C-alpha positions in Angstrom: -5.6 -18.5 3.8 -2.8 -15.8 4.5 -2.7 -12.7 2.8 0.8 -11.4 1.6 1.8 -7.7 1.1 5.2 -7.6 -1.3 7.1 -4.3 -1.9 8.9 -4.6 -5.3 11.8 -2.7 -6.8 12.2 -2.0 -10.4 15.7 -3.2 -12.0 17.7 -0.1 -12.8 17.9 -1.1 -16.4 14.3 -1.4 -17.0 11.8 1.6 -17.8 9.0 2.1 -15.4 6.6 1.4 -18.2 8.3 -1.9 -19.1 8.3 -2.9 -15.4 4.6 -2.4 -14.8 3.8 -4.3 -18.0 5.9 -7.2 -16.9 4.0 -7.0 -13.5 0.5 -6.9 -15.1 1.5 -9.6 -17.5 4.0 -12.2 -16.8 4.2 -11.8 -13.0 0.5 -11.9 -12.7 0.1 -15.1 -14.8 3.0 -16.7 -12.8 1.6 -15.9 -9.6 -1.7 -17.0 -10.0 -0.3 -20.2 -11.6 1.6 -20.6 -8.3 -1.6 -20.5 -6.3 -1.8 -16.7 -5.6 -5.5 -15.6 -5.1 -7.3 -12.3 -5.3 -4.2 -10.5 -6.7 -3.9 -6.9 -6.5 -1.1 -4.8 -8.0 -0.4 -1.2 -7.0 1.8 0.5 -9.7 3.3 4.2 -10.1 2.3 5.3 -13.6 1.5 8.2 -15.6 -2.0 8.4 -14.7 -1.0 9.4 -11.2 2.0 11.2 -11.9 0.4 14.5 -10.9 0.3 13.2 -7.3 4.3 13.0 -6.8 4.2 15.8 -4.2 1.8 13.4 -1.9 4.6 10.7 -2.1 7.1 10.5 1.2 10.3 8.5 0.8 12.4 7.2 3.5 13.4 3.8 2.2 16.2 4.4 -0.2 16.0 3.4 -2.9 12.2 3.3 -2.4 10.1 0.5 -3.7 8.3 1.0 -7.0 5.4 -1.3 -6.9 3.3 -3.6 -4.5 1.6 -7.0 -5.1 -1.2 -8.2 -2.6 -2.5 -11.7 -2.8 -3.4 -14.8 -0.7 -2.2 -17.9 -0.6 -3.5 -21.2 1.1 -0.3 -21.2 3.4 2.7 -18.8 3.1 5.1 -21.4 4.6 8.3 -21.2 2.8 7.9 -24.9 1.7 4.8 -23.9 -0.2 5.6 -20.5 -1.8 8.9 -21.5 -3.6 6.9 -20.8 -7.0 5.6 -17.4 -5.7 9.1 -16.2 -4.3 10.7 -17.3 -7.7 8.1 -15.2 -9.6 8.6 -12.1 -7.6 12.3 -12.2 -7.9 12.4 -13.0 -11.4 10.7 -9.6 -12.3 12.0 -7.5 -9.6 15.3 -6.2 -8.5 14.5 -6.6 -4.9 11.4 -7.9 -2.9 10.5 -7.6 0.7 7.3 -9.3 1.7 5.1 -9.9 4.9 2.1 -12.0 6.2 -0.6 -9.4 6.9 -3.8 -9.2 8.7 -6.1 -7.1 6.6 -9.0 -5.3 8.1 -11.5 -3.6 5.4 -12.6 -0.2 7.1 -14.4 1.2 4.0 -15.0 -1.4 1.3 -15.1 0.1 -2.4 -18.8 0.0 -3.0 -18.8 3.2 -4.9 -16.6 2.5 -7.7 -16.0 -1.5 -7.6 -13.0 -2.7 -9.3 -13.3 -4.6 -12.5 -10.9 -7.7 -12.9 -7.9 -6.8 -15.3 -8.8 -3.1 -15.4 -7.5 -0.1 -13.5 -9.6 0.9 -10.6 -11.4 4.5 -10.8 -9.5 7.1 -8.8 -6.2 6.4 -7.2 -4.6 4.6 -4.5 -2.6 6.0 -1.8 -0.4 3.1 -0.5 1.6 3.5 2.8 4.1 1.4 4.9 4.3 2.4 8.5 7.0 1.6 10.9 6.7 1.5 14.7 7.9 4.5 16.6 10.2 3.7 19.2 8.1 5.7 21.9 5.3 3.3 21.4 4.8 -0.4 22.2 3.3 -2.4 19.4 0.1 -3.0 21.4 -0.1 1.1 21.9 0.6 1.7 18.3 -2.0 -0.6 17.0 -4.7 0.6 19.5 -4.2 4.2 18.5 -4.2 3.3 14.8 -7.1 0.9 14.7 -9.4 2.9 17.2 -9.3 6.8 17.4 -7.3 7.2 14.1 -9.6 5.3 12.3 -12.7 7.3 13.0 -10.7 10.5 12.1 -9.6 9.0 9.1 -13.0 8.0 8.1 -14.4 11.4 9.0 -11.9 13.9 7.5 -11.0 12.4 4.0 -12.9 11.6 0.8 -11.5 8.0 0.5 -13.8 5.5 -0.9 -11.8 2.4 -0.2 -9.6 2.1 3.3 -7.9 -1.1 4.2 -5.7 -1.6 7.1 -3.0 -4.3 7.3 -1.1 -5.2 10.5 2.3 -6.8 9.2 2.7 -9.8 11.6 5.9 -11.5 9.9 8.5 -10.6 7.5 9.0 -13.2 4.9 12.2 -11.5 3.0 14.5 -12.2 5.9 14.1 -16.1 5.0 15.5 -15.4 1.6 17.7 -12.2 1.4 20.8 -11.9 3.7 20.4 -8.2 4.0 16.8 -8.5 5.2 14.4 -5.7 4.3 12.7 -2.4 5.6 11.2 -2.7 9.0 7.5 -1.9 8.9 4.5 -3.0 11.1 1.7 -1.9 8.9 0.3 -1.1 5.4 -2.6 0.9 4.7 -4.3 1.4 1.1 -6.9 4.2 0.7 -8.5 5.2 -2.6 -9.2 8.6 -3.4 -11.0 10.5 -6.5 -8.4 11.3 -9.1 -9.0 15.0 -8.6 -7.5 14.8 -5.1 -3.9 14.1 -6.7 -3.9 18.0 -6.9 -6.6 19.4 -4.8 -6.2 18.9 -1.3 -9.8 20.4 -0.5 -10.9 17.1 -2.5 -8.5 14.9 -0.7 -10.1 16.3 2.6 -13.8 16.2 1.5 -14.1 19.9 1.6 -14.4 21.4 -1.8 -15.4 25.1 -1.4 -15.2 24.8 2.3 -12.1 26.5 3.6 -13.1 26.3 7.2 -14.0 22.6 7.0 -10.8 21.8 4.9 -8.6 23.6 7.8 -10.4 21.6 10.5 -10.2 18.2 8.7 -6.3 18.8 7.8 -5.5 19.8 11.4 -7.6 16.9 13.0 -5.9 14.4 10.5 -2.2 15.6 11.4 -2.7 15.8 15.0 -4.2 12.2 14.9 -1.2 10.8 12.5 1.3 12.3 15.0 -0.1 10.3 17.7 1.1 6.8 16.1 3.2 7.8 13.2 6.9 8.9 13.1 7.0 10.5 9.6 10.7 9.3 9.2 9.4 5.8 9.3 6.9 5.7 6.6 6.9 5.5 3.0 3.7 6.6 0.9 3.3 5.6 -2.7 0.8 7.1 -5.1 -0.3 4.4 -7.2 -2.9 2.9 -9.8 -4.4 -0.1 -8.5 -5.2 -3.2 -10.6 -7.3 -6.2 -9.4 -6.4 -9.3 -11.4 
């Protein structure tokens, strides 16, 4: 089995609500018919609109949604129907084979199939800083930073993905954005507008300052902030 992470762009003529409805409806049905398993969609919708200030945009135009799923094989010969479904409902697609590492499984608010998951998902694409080798970047992210991310935030789900092979270059002449990692973290909905909730320090300003400082210092070791895209999304497991 191979995991696919696909960034999806909304057609200009389509409203955000119609785009999301098409992804949750026809796209999900078509992907599953084509063999996609454990489908997850991350959608920007009105429920998370209050978190717009948390969004970070470097890819222009930025992707509007993310599809995550597993295939028996991501070989181009066997995923033609998957590619066709993604492109049929999106203006643009960029996809990667991903190695998934579940750091914090969602045991507190388990997803219910077909329904929106409690809280919200911060979905982040990471680019490789030129100052680091890929091995150095991965080591920092998956060792020292992982510990900091667990200890300084109120995340109740935390999943890391190393993006090991781009798939969009096989079907799009222009290629796609260059990313080497994808992170999904879920937080309480209150964290959209309250940083103390986000950093697990409600009513504790000293703890908030310490957690924020530790997180920013750790991120700065392996992230160039002009090489990431952060989407605030609603998570759906289908």
